[in-house]
MARTOR-744138 format. One line per 10 residues: number of its first residue (from 1); their letters; for each residue x, y, z of N, C-alpha, C. Coordinates in pm, whole numbers, plus 50000, padded with zeros to 5 digits. Atoms other than C-alpha are relative to their C-alpha. Example, Ala and Ser with C-alpha at 12.3 -4.5 7.8 and 13.67 -1.06 7.14 Angstrom:
2
1> as> 50089:49881:50000:51230:49550:50780:50090:50120:50000; 49918:49881:49994:51367:49894:50714:49923:50109:50073
% end
This chain:
191
1> msdflqlsks> 50129:49864:50050:49972:50031:49970:50135:50074:50033; 49911:49867:50036:50286:50227:50007:50037:50060:49938; 49938:49927:50085:50394:50255:49720:49874:50040:49983; 50122:49940:50048:49995:50363:49624:50025:50137:50046; 49973:49877:49973:50055:50656:49863:50100:50069:49915; 49900:49910:50074:50364:50760:49651:49925:50049:49849; 50076:49996:50080:50144:50733:49363:49891:50146:49965; 50063:49856:50078:49965:51063:49439:50092:50131:49985; 49923:49883:50045:50249:51292:49332:50053:49976:49871; 50021:50052:50152:50145:51148:49005:49924:50209:49890
11> agpigifdsg> 50042:49860:50046:50098:51492:48761:49883:50044:49934; 50110:50068:50101:49920:51311:48504:49932:49909:50071; 50059:50144:49936:49680:51008:48546:50006:49906:50015; 49943:50134:49935:49798:50693:48699:49930:49910:49837; 50083:50061:50148:49770:50442:48375:50050:49864:50084; 50022:50104:49957:49686:50110:48491:50028:49921:49934; 50058:50107:50099:49665:49783:48324:50035:49836:50033; 49955:50147:50004:49645:49409:48292:49883:49906:49930; 50025:50077:50125:49564:49108:48071:49854:49965:50001; 50144:49933:50027:49190:49191:48121:49938:50031:50130
21> vgglsvfrei> 50090:49919:49917:48929:49291:48400:50058:49966:50148; 49987:50027:49867:49113:49138:48671:50051:50083:50085; 49904:49909:49926:49335:49418:48722:49902:50121:50048; 50116:49869:49946:48980:49682:48845:50032:49934:50142; 49974:49990:49921:48999:49531:49147:50185:50054:50098; 49877:49936:49888:49391:49643:49231:49978:50173:49961; 50041:49850:49942:49231:49999:49076:49897:50008:50115; 50065:49960:49889:48978:49967:49306:50032:50056:50120; 49919:49995:49876:49203:49956:49595:50079:50139:49988; 49892:49879:50045:49439:50216:49457:49865:50150:50000
31> rkvlpeekyv> 50073:49906:50012:49120:50468:49390:49969:50032:50173; 50034:50006:49846:49040:50406:49780:50051:50072:50107; 49924:49916:49948:49332:50541:49872:50059:50137:49986; 49962:49901:50028:49365:50781:49679:49882:50064:49891; 50116:49991:50066:49029:50896:49548:49999:50146:49896; 50040:49890:50082:49111:51244:49383:50063:50040:49863; 49912:50020:50140:49361:51123:49086:49881:49937:49888; 50060:50044:50097:49275:51064:48785:50040:49851:49927; 49906:50162:50077:49333:50714:48575:49947:49969:49947; 50029:50055:50118:49305:50540:48284:50072:49853:50009
41> yfsdsahcpy> 49972:50104:49985:49286:50195:48288:50002:49895:49858; 50040:50112:50105:49342:49905:47989:49971:49929:50060; 50014:50107:50036:49221:49603:47958:50050:49915:49880; 49945:50052:50132:49439:49375:47719:49916:49891:49996; 50088:50101:50040:49097:49155:47684:50035:49932:49858; 49917:50077:50128:49250:49052:47334:50078:49886:50028; 49847:50037:49913:49554:48928:47467:49928:49889:50085; 49990:50119:49889:49413:48722:47737:49956:49858:49988; 49948:49970:49908:49491:48514:47921:50169:50028:49995; 49870:49964:49986:49865:48597:47957:50117:49867:50040
51> gekskeyiie> 49919:50132:49882:49989:48309:48201:50067:49892:49891; 49936:50136:50040:50065:48046:47900:50096:50028:49860; 49970:49905:50090:50196:48330:47654:50217:50003:50026; 49860:50051:50008:50605:48330:47572:50036:50127:50051; 49991:49919:49954:50765:48609:47770:50052:50083:49913; 49960:49861:50151:50885:48831:47455:49868:50037:49996; 50149:49977:49991:50492:48795:47391:49899:50153:50078; 49999:49935:49860:50428:48962:47727:50043:50137:50003; 49893:49857:50002:50708:49273:47706:49927:50028:49860; 50025:49890:50125:50588:49326:47340:49853:50070:50037
61> rarsitrfll> 50093:49898:49944:50240:49380:47466:49968:50106:50125; 49955:49929:49912:50380:49548:47771:50005:50122:49942; 49901:49861:50054:50587:49821:47574:49835:50017:49928; 50138:49924:50032:50247:49872:47338:49940:50070:50085; 50065:49904:49894:50052:49930:47639:50017:50122:50076; 49962:49884:50028:50251:50129:47741:50050:50136:49950; 50038:49861:50075:50259:50375:47500:49864:50047:49997; 50126:50001:49985:49915:50379:47479:49934:50109:50147; 50061:49934:49914:49896:50489:47829:50058:50132:50001; 49918:49925:50051:50181:50740:47762:49928:50134:49907
71> dkgadiivva> 50061:49887:50066:49984:50929:47510:49930:50024:50053; 50093:49929:49914:49718:50937:47742:50009:50126:50114; 49934:49920:49888:49945:51136:47977:50023:49959:50157; 49942:50107:49859:50028:50870:48226:50150:50060:50034; 49887:50062:49955:50326:50925:48449:50052:49878:50078; 50018:50084:49949:50308:50655:48611:49908:49856:50019; 50062:50094:49983:50223:50325:48580:49994:49836:50080; 50013:50111:49901:50082:50032:48758:49954:49887:49908; 50069:50113:50119:50122:49685:48601:49931:49897:50105; 50090:50060:49873:49813:49527:48808:49997:49868:49969
81> cntataaaia> 50026:50130:49994:49886:49178:48688:50160:49952:50020; 49889:50106:49944:50145:48912:48808:50079:49963:49913; 49962:50030:50092:50240:48778:48515:50109:50111:49903; 49915:49887:50124:50342:49101:48275:50050:50061:50106; 49868:49957:49919:50523:49223:48624:50114:49927:49983; 49840:50182:49980:50749:48857:48603:50020:50057:49880; 49950:50020:50164:50755:48905:48245:50117:50146:49969; 49987:49898:50122:50817:49236:48107:50017:50129:50124; 49959:49852:49964:50845:49560:48398:50145:49954:50022; 49890:49951:50009:51220:49512:48433:50050:50088:49872
91> elrkefpirf> 49951:49997:50177:51222:49575:48031:49941:50128:49973; 50042:49890:49969:50966:49849:48098:50085:50120:50048; 49906:49928:49915:51176:50017:48345:50153:50054:49956; 49860:49957:50079:51495:50040:48122:49928:50081:49880; 50036:49945:50128:51283:50143:47836:49934:50161:49996; 50106:49881:49977:51030:50443:47991:50068:50058:50123; 49933:49831:49921:51178:50772:48183:49866:50002:50120; 50079:49963:49939:50874:50696:48397:49997:49903:50135; 50030:50115:49917:50755:50512:48723:49897:49868:49997; 50075:50115:50014:50655:50154:48720:49959:49941:50121
101> igmepavkpa> 49984:49996:49850:50477:50002:49022:49934:49843:49948; 50061:50092:50062:50423:49644:48978:49951:49853:50105; 50087:50047:49867:50238:49351:49160:50098:49852:49938; 49941:50150:49981:50386:49018:49263:49918:49872:50121; 50074:50030:49888:50253:48722:49481:50066:50012:50114; 49978:49974:49846:50203:48770:49862:50107:49891:50049; 49954:50121:49938:50454:48527:49941:50021:50039:50165; 49990:49996:49842:50629:48704:50259:49885:50065:50067; 50069:49984:49905:50308:48795:50417:49954:49854:50042; 49996:50169:49973:50222:48402:50378:50083:49964:50061
111> vmstktgtvg> 49875:50080:49909:50569:48305:50518:49952:50023:50128; 50024:49938:49903:50523:48501:50767:49907:49982:50140; 50144:50028:49912:50179:48411:50896:49949:49848:50020; 49977:50113:50010:50189:48037:50844:50056:49918:50179; 49981:50095:49913:50154:47788:51119:50035:49846:49976; 49950:50174:50017:50193:47470:50935:50110:50012:49931; 49820:50010:50045:50550:47595:50825:49961:50000:49801; 50021:50014:50174:50381:47515:50391:49898:50152:50014; 50069:49905:50053:50254:47777:50206:49988:49937:49843; 50078:49974:50078:50069:47763:49904:50013:50071:49881
121> vlatagtlka> 50000:49910:50077:50132:47939:49571:49934:49934:49875; 50108:50049:50087:49838:47912:49329:50019:50115:49865; 49910:49822:50095:49989:48175:49002:49968:49890:49853; 49967:50032:50116:50016:48114:48643:50094:49939:49955; 49858:50025:50025:50296:47933:48446:50078:50023:49983; 49866:49915:50037:50453:48221:48354:50072:50096:50098; 49972:49924:49863:50422:48396:48706:50140:49831:50088; 49983:50090:49957:50536:48061:48838:50178:49946:50009; 49868:50041:49990:50895:48026:48661:50047:50109:49956; 49976:49899:50029:50933:48398:48639:50119:50000:50122
131> dkyllnrgrw> 49843:49949:49919:51316:48524:48754:49921:50062:50149; 50058:49900:49910:51092:48783:49008:49959:49924:50098; 50093:50113:49896:50877:48516:49141:50142:49901:50101; 49862:50143:49951:51171:48221:49207:50087:50146:50096; 49909:49952:49924:51402:48527:49357:49927:50056:50117; 50095:49986:49843:51117:48639:49596:49991:49892:50073; 50062:50110:49934:51004:48345:49698:50140:49904:50093; 49866:50043:49946:51401:48258:49743:50022:50070:50118; 49950:49915:49872:51421:48536:49993:49948:49972:50118; 50058:50042:49864:51123:48454:50219:49983:49860:50009
141> aenvrivehv> 50032:50167:49936:51094:48091:50210:50112:49893:50067; 49878:50077:50004:51410:47978:50365:49959:49916:50087; 50074:50079:49874:51214:47823:50667:49861:49916:49979; 50158:50074:50010:50881:47697:50480:50025:49963:49868; 50023:50081:50116:50797:47469:50239:49883:50066:49926; 50132:49911:50075:50621:47649:49945:49968:49886:49886; 50065:50119:50081:50424:47412:49758:49909:50115:49858; 50050:49883:50116:50280:47572:49374:49982:49898:49911; 50115:50089:50070:49980:47463:49169:50024:50133:49884; 50046:49927:50082:49955:47618:48826:49805:50015:50012
151> gkgfvelves> 50052:49964:49957:49639:47759:48851:49869:50004:49847; 50013:49993:50162:49425:47698:48491:49798:50051:50055; 50134:49993:50063:49082:47828:48374:49948:50165:50135; 49992:49895:49915:49092:48128:48684:49998:50107:49920; 49974:49838:50091:49158:48448:48432:49837:49961:49903; 50135:50100:50068:48852:48255:48242:49896:50048:50037; 50129:49964:49888:48622:48276:48514:49993:50154:49975; 50038:49826:49939:48691:48639:48605:49964:50085:49827; 50054:49935:50149:48688:48764:48221:49841:49983:49977; 50105:50046:49989:48376:48593:48214:49860:50049:50050
161> gdtaseaagk> 50073:49935:49891:48250:48740:48502:49943:49860:50086; 50092:50138:49949:48121:48358:48583:50095:49992:50177; 49939:50018:49866:48224:48359:48973:49943:49937:50094; 50063:50078:49882:47964:48188:49152:49896:49904:49955; 50079:50138:50073:47807:47910:48904:50116:49842:50118; 49945:50127:49936:47901:47554:49010:50131:49966:49948; 49877:50044:50063:48145:47533:48714:50170:50095:50091; 49858:49923:49952:48394:47820:48901:50003:49914:50131; 50008:50093:49872:48335:47609:49229:50091:49883:50016; 49941:50104:50040:48456:47325:49076:50115:50070:49952
171> tvreslkpll> 49884:49969:50003:48756:47497:48910:50097:50045:50141; 49993:49929:49858:48830:47702:49267:50105:49872:50082; 49943:50097:49922:48827:47357:49464:50077:49870:49890; 49929:50089:50052:49040:47129:49194:50166:50073:50038; 49882:49956:49956:49315:47401:49202:50050:49993:50126; 49951:50001:49850:49333:47417:49598:50029:49883:50070; 49991:50118:49898:49299:47080:49678:50126:49939:50000; 49872:50060:50028:49674:46996:49586:50058:50070:50082; 49874:49901:49853:49826:47314:49814:49926:49936:50106; 50022:49997:49890:49591:47183:50062:50020:49870:50039
181> degadkivlg> 49948:50136:49995:49665:46787:50030:50150:50025:50048; 49899:49992:49926:49987:46914:50103:50060:50072:50156; 49973:49929:49890:49929:47094:50411:49999:50155:50018; 49960:49826:50011:49958:47465:50294:49827:50045:50084; 50120:49920:49907:49751:47709:50543:49993:50119:49994; 50019:49830:50091:49774:48032:50340:50082:49944:49888; 49987:49999:50138:49725:48030:49999:50051:50116:49950; 49992:49850:50072:49933:48282:49782:49908:49983:49867; 50054:49994:50192:49706:48373:49434:50083:50114:49883; 49932:49936:50044:49939:48460:49193:49948:50020:49855
191> c> 50062:49983:50098:49723:48518:48911:49869:50116:49943
% end
């Protein structure tokens, strides 16, 4: 949240993007803290989901979206997508002279609050193999066992607005079961 408070120094609108509409939850949280700011949100639904796409593809999409947001006057950009953050934020920071704030799986708070010593991470394949995630996991999970599972179908459910059907419940149960079976008492959502 401290990064969000620093956003208030923005002169132009705050740009926010995600591979789809899931990043709107990030936007809502930022807006609660900074209600007076102006915002530009970009949903890349035409190219969603990012989870199985190559790093190069995601970097190109992130560059294109960044240019769009810059054209709209954004001078700070929030990458509200774990997969895009993992794949592209380092490149964006090198290429564009503005500040980027990214999302990453909340491994640290989960590790610090686990009682069983096992934390589950449910994320896209792209996030789980990204250097940024692997470094973060290594930094915080020294004395804790991390179990990981690729969540399939989550992005599609959110994008379609299907969050309460039996199919949605089944998708969630099937994705959580392997993590719970391993004894995870904290689940980190990284997709």
